[in-house]
C-alpha positions in Angstrom: 21.9 100.2 27.0 24.1 102.9 25.5 26.1 104.6 28.0 25.1 108.2 29.1 27.6 110.6 28.0 26.0 113.3 30.1 26.1 111.0 33.0 28.9 108.5 32.6 29.6 105.8 35.0 32.2 106.3 37.7 35.3 104.3 37.0 37.8 102.9 39.4 41.4 102.7 38.9 43.9 100.5 40.8 47.6 102.2 40.7 50.0 99.2 39.1 53.0 100.9 41.1 54.7 104.0 42.4 57.3 106.6 41.0 60.4 107.1 43.2 62.2 109.9 42.3 64.3 112.5 43.5 61.6 115.1 42.5 59.7 115.9 45.4 57.4 119.0 44.4 56.0 119.6 41.3 56.6 122.4 38.9 53.3 123.7 38.7 50.7 124.2 41.6 47.1 124.9 41.3 45.2 127.6 43.1 41.7 128.5 43.0 41.9 130.5 39.7 45.1 129.3 37.4 48.2 127.4 37.4 51.6 128.9 39.0 55.0 128.2 39.4 55.8 126.2 42.6 57.0 128.4 45.3 61.0 127.7 45.1 60.7 127.5 41.3 62.9 130.6 40.1 64.2 128.9 36.8 61.7 126.7 34.7 64.6 125.9 32.4 66.8 124.7 35.0 64.0 122.8 36.6 63.2 121.1 33.2 67.1 120.4 32.7 67.2 118.7 36.2 64.0 116.5 34.9 65.5 115.4 31.6 68.7 114.0 33.9 67.0 112.3 36.7 66.9 108.7 36.4 63.7 107.7 38.8 62.2 104.1 39.5 59.1 102.8 38.6 58.4 100.2 41.3 55.8 98.0 39.9 53.9 95.9 42.5 55.3 92.6 42.6 52.0 90.8 41.7 52.2 92.9 38.2 55.9 91.7 37.5 55.5 89.2 34.7 53.4 91.9 32.6 56.8 93.6 32.6 58.3 90.4 30.3 59.6 91.7 27.2 59.5 95.7 28.2 63.4 95.9 28.2 63.3 95.5 24.4 62.2 98.8 23.7 64.1 101.9 24.5 61.1 104.1 25.6 58.0 103.7 27.4 55.0 105.6 28.2 54.2 106.3 31.8 50.6 107.1 32.7 50.6 108.4 36.2 48.2 110.3 38.8 49.4 113.7 40.1 48.6 112.9 43.7 49.7 116.3 45.1 47.2 118.0 43.0 44.2 119.2 45.6 40.9 117.4 44.4 39.1 120.8 44.9 41.4 122.2 41.9 40.3 119.7 39.6 37.1 122.2 38.8 39.7 124.6 37.0 38.1 125.2 33.3 40.9 127.7 32.1 44.4 128.3 32.8 47.5 130.3 31.6 49.7 127.5 30.0 52.7 126.5 32.2 51.2 129.3 34.6 52.5 132.1 32.4 50.4 135.2 32.2 51.9 136.2 29.3 50.0 133.2 27.3 46.3 133.4 26.8 43.9 131.5 29.0 43.5 128.1 27.4 40.6 125.3 28.3 42.2 122.4 30.5 41.4 120.2 27.6 43.8 122.2 25.5 46.7 122.3 27.9 49.2 119.5 29.5 48.2 120.9 32.7 47.8 118.4 35.7 44.9 120.1 37.3 42.0 118.4 35.3 39.0 116.4 36.1 40.8 113.6 35.9 44.5 114.1 36.3 46.0 111.3 34.3 49.4 112.5 33.1 51.3 110.5 30.5 54.9 111.0 29.3 57.2 109.1 26.9 60.5 108.6 28.4 64.0 106.6 27.8 63.8 103.0 29.6 67.4 102.8 31.4 67.1 99.5 32.7 64.8 96.6 34.0 65.6 95.1 37.3 62.8 92.3 38.3 59.6 94.7 39.0 61.6 98.0 38.7 62.1 100.1 35.7 64.6 102.8 35.6 63.4 105.6 33.6 65.1 108.9 32.3 63.5 112.4 32.3 60.2 111.4 33.9 58.5 114.6 35.6 56.3 112.9 38.3 57.1 113.6 41.8 58.1 110.9 44.0 55.3 108.8 45.5 53.0 109.4 42.4 50.8 106.3 41.5 51.5 104.6 38.1 48.3 103.7 36.1 49.9 102.0 33.6 53.3 101.3 31.5 53.4 100.9 27.8 56.1 100.4 25.5 56.4 103.5 23.0 56.0 102.6 19.4 56.6 105.2 16.9 54.7 103.4 14.0 51.8 103.6 16.5 51.6 106.9 18.2 53.2 109.1 15.3 50.9 111.2 13.4 51.3 113.0 10.0 50.8 116.6 9.6 51.0 117.2 13.2 49.9 121.2 14.2 50.8 122.4 17.4 49.3 125.9 18.9 51.7 128.6 18.6 52.0 129.6 22.2 53.4 125.8 22.9 55.8 126.2 19.9 56.9 129.3 21.8 57.5 127.4 25.0 59.1 124.7 23.3 61.7 127.1 21.5 62.6 128.9 24.5 63.2 125.7 26.5 65.3 124.7 23.5 67.2 128.1 23.7 68.6 127.5 27.2 69.4 123.8 26.5 
């Protein structure tokens, strides 16, 4: 029997660990209509610089520790995590202004990296600083403290690289602005 794409089966994910970080509040929050910068966020570029320099721990459950064997042979890892502080009621957002910026046009959730999505699975490629048993230290992960970890994968350029990459103009603008402040 073929799966019904209109009424797919429910899935269940089991976290394999938790993020321990000095970052205690997400950069963006979702309200009933859009994204906005967090209350105390007065400088998004300073926030990103802080994130880039933050070393956090990925505490993997001891029962999964042997799954990490060999991960230290890689310089970077992909971390899939759940933004647990997003109100489940906000997962119904359909369009947002990227990064909560009203100067950018509304875009569909799947065309953005918004954490407010039907299944808020986020992914980041980050440098692996160290492994200490069942704990990975990584730099630059934007996940807030307590975020459940869904999976960790080694980053492989040959596997994940694409040719002729095209990025939306609004995203290029955001990246250029971030580089100017760095």
